[in-house]
N, C-alpha and C positions, 0 to 999 in steps of 0.2 A: 056384705063387705068382706067378710073373712074368705068367702069363696073367691071373690075377685082377686085379693092379694095372693092367695094360694096359686091361682091359675097364672098370675104374672111371674111369680117366682119359678114356677115349673117351666114357663116359656123361656126365661132367662137361662135356666140351667140347661135347657135343650140347646139354646144358641151356643153356650160355652162348649158343650160337648161337640157340637157341629164344627165350631172353629178349630178346636183341638184336632179333630179328625182330619179337617182340611189341611192344617199345617203339617200334620204327619204325612199326609199323602204327597206334599210338595218337597219333602226332604231329599229324595233321590235327585230331583231336578236341581236343587240348590247345591248339592255335593258335586253334581256333574258340571254345573256352572263354575264352581270354584276350581275344579280340576282343569277346566278349559282355560281359565285365567292363568293358572300356574303353568300350563303347557305353553301358552302364548309368551309369557314372561321368559321361560326357559329357552324357547325358540329364538326370541329377540336377543337374549344374552349370548347364546352360542353363535348366532348369526353375526352379531357385532364382533365377537372374538375372531371369527373366521375372516371378517373384513379387515380387522386390525392386523391380523397376521399377513393377509394379502398385501395391505398397504406397506407394512414393514418390509416384506420381501421385495416389493417394487422399489421402495426407497433405497434398500441395500443394493439392488441391481443398478439403479441410477447412479449411486455413489461409485460403484465399480466402473460403470461406463465413463463417469466424469474423471475418475483417477486415470483410467486408460487413455482418455482424451488428453489430459494434461501431460501424461508421459509421452504420448505421440507428438504433442506440440513441442515439448522440450527437446525430444530426440530430433525432430525436424529442424528446429532452430539451431541446435548444435551442429547438425550435418551441414545446413546451409552456411552457418558461420565458418565452418572449416573450408567449405568449397569457395567461399568468397575471400576469406582472410588469406589463404595460402597464395593464390595468384596475386592479390594486392600487395602482400609483403614482398613477393618476388619482383613485382614491378618497381616498388619503392627501393628495394635493394639495388637492382641493376641501374635504376635511374640515378641513385646516389653515386654508384661506381663511375658511371659515364660522366657525371658532373665533376667528380673529383679528377678524373683523367683529363678532361678538357677545360679545367677551371680557368686557365689563363688564355684560352683560345675562343671562348664563347662570347658572342655578342650579347648585349643587354637583353634583347628580345628572348633569346634562348634561355638565359639565366632566369628570366621571369617565368618562362614556360616550365622549367624544372621546379621552380617554387610552387607553381600551381599543381603540378603532379604530386609533390610532397604533401601540400595542404589538403588536396582532395582525397588522397589515399588515407591520410591520418583521420580525416573527418569520417570517411566511410567505416573505418575500423572502430572508431569511437561510437558511431551509431549502432553498429552490430553489438558491441559490448553492452551498451545501454539497454537494447532490446532483450538481450539474453539475461542480463541481471534482473530486469523488471519481470520477465517471464518466470525466473526462478523464485523471486519473492512472492509473486501472485500464486504460484503453484505450491508454495510452502516447502520447496525442496532445497532451499538455501541452508547450508550447514553453518549455524552460528557457533563461534568459538570465542567465548568471553574470556578475557585475560586482563591482568593488571598491567597498565603502562602509564608512562609519564606524559602528560599533555604537551608540555613545552618541548622536551627533548625528543620524544618518540613520535609526536604527531605534527605539531605546528612547524617547527624548524625545518624538517625534511620537505614538507609541502611548499613552504616559502622558497626554499632553495630551488625546488623544481620549477617554480613559476617566475623566478627573479628575471631571467633573460627575456621571457615573454613580456613582462611588465615594462622592463627597460626599453624594449623594442618599440613600445607604444609611447615612450616618454613618461611613464608612470613610476612613482616610487612605491615600494611595498616594504612594510616594516612591522615589527612586533613590539608591543608595549605590554609589560606585565607588572602587576602590583602584588603578585603572589610571592611571598618570601620563602615559604616552605615548599616541599615537594608536592606537586599536584598530580597524584596518582588516582586513576579511575579504573573501573572494571567494565569493559565493553568489548565488543568485537572490534579488534584493531583495524581489520581490513575495511569494514563498513564505515568506521569513524574516519578513516583516511579518505575513503571515497566521498563522504559527505563534505569534508573540508576542501577536497580537490574541486568538486563541482561548484561550491560556493565561491571559492577564490577565482576559478575560471570564469564564472559569470560576472564577478565583480570587475575583472579585467576587460571582459568582452564589452560590457555596457558602460565603461568609463573611458572617455576620450581624453580627458586631461585631469590632473590632480594626483590623487594618491589612493592606495589601498592600505588600510591599517588593520592589523590583527591585534585585538586587545584581550589579554587574559586576566581574569580577576575573580574574586569571591562576591556573590550577591548577598543580600541581607539574611538569607537563610543558610549561608555558609556553603552554598553549592558552587562548584567551579563553572565559570561562564567564559565563552569565547565570542567576542564580537568580530564580525567581518564587516568592516565599514568602508564604503567607497564614496567617491564624489561624482558618481555617474548620473545617468538619465533618470533614475528613480522609478517608482511604480505608482500608477494611478490608484486611487481608492477603489474604483470599480473593479480593477483587475486583482486586487489583493486576495479576494475570496476565491479566486480561481488559480492562484499562484502555484499550488502544489498538485493541481489536477493534471493527469497525463495528457500529452500532446497539445497543451495549451500555451500559447504565446500572446503577448500583448499586441504585437504586430504579426499578422499572418498573411499568407498568400505569397506569390512569386515576387512581389515588389518590396517585401520586408527588408529592412536594412541589415538585421543581424541574423546570422545563420543559427541553426539549431533545430531539434526535433521536438522539443517540449517534454522530454523524458527526464532530464537531469534533476530538476527540482522535485518531480514526482518521486523519483528514486531516493532523493535526500530525505523526504518525509517518511517514506517506508522504512528506510534504514534507521532513522531516528526513533520511530515508533517501536521498532524491534528492540532497540537498545535503551528504551525509556529515556531518551534525550528530548527535552522540550525545545521547540523551535519558535522563536519570536521574531516578528518582522516589523521594522519601523522604517517608513519610507515616505517621501513626498516627491511628486513628479518634478523632474529637473533639479532636484536638490540632494540627490544621493540616497543610498540605502544602507541600513544597518540590520544585519541578520545575526541574532544571538542564539548560540547553542548552550543550553543549560544541562550540565551533566549531573 
């Protein structure tokens, strides 16, 4: 019995020695395997860095190309604007001179013709201005100049004065109502704010056949200055409201549409308002008029 136990212990000791020697013989391979893993990790790391640098370089190149493209587009539009605006202004100027010279000698047909020349020329210039302004805003090249100005005296009254004759020619009344007793001074880009009000009042007159255009200045519940441009015109359908400020969109489209325009005016209004942090609210019902509110 003792001999059997002794022999088993000896066998176990031999196995342990054998396993230890086997483990020792595998150590170089284990080290080599670990080094290989480290090398792969380092390769992947530096390869990823090279790819990131490459992508970064390509992005910068694309940005540079895009900037050059925007500059070329802006330069092209400016040049085209000059090439169109100069002869159109010349035509309008000489047409006006001829009309004044022959004012009492012109038959009604020719008087109407001179009116068409004037209207068409002004429309073309207005379209060019809209395209240029939209291009500048989209390219981010518009130079904003925020300043303090008074809403009633510096903004609303001059624009109403500008449109008074146009409104009266359509048999519409245009008036200002204010409930603000104190001075209503805001800080915005005055040119942009003026253009916003011009486009909104111009639209109100265009889409109103009878009734009135009312401009209402007041404080809202949060003590912010508000301007309502309220008309009794054709209104806006619920379906079109969500597309109202999208470029080149009009509720009536095609050559048979009743009202002229290129669909850029309200898109530019929204861009200008966003840049000046002016909220635009629309309340309208088809055939029952529209109220657009500017919240400063």
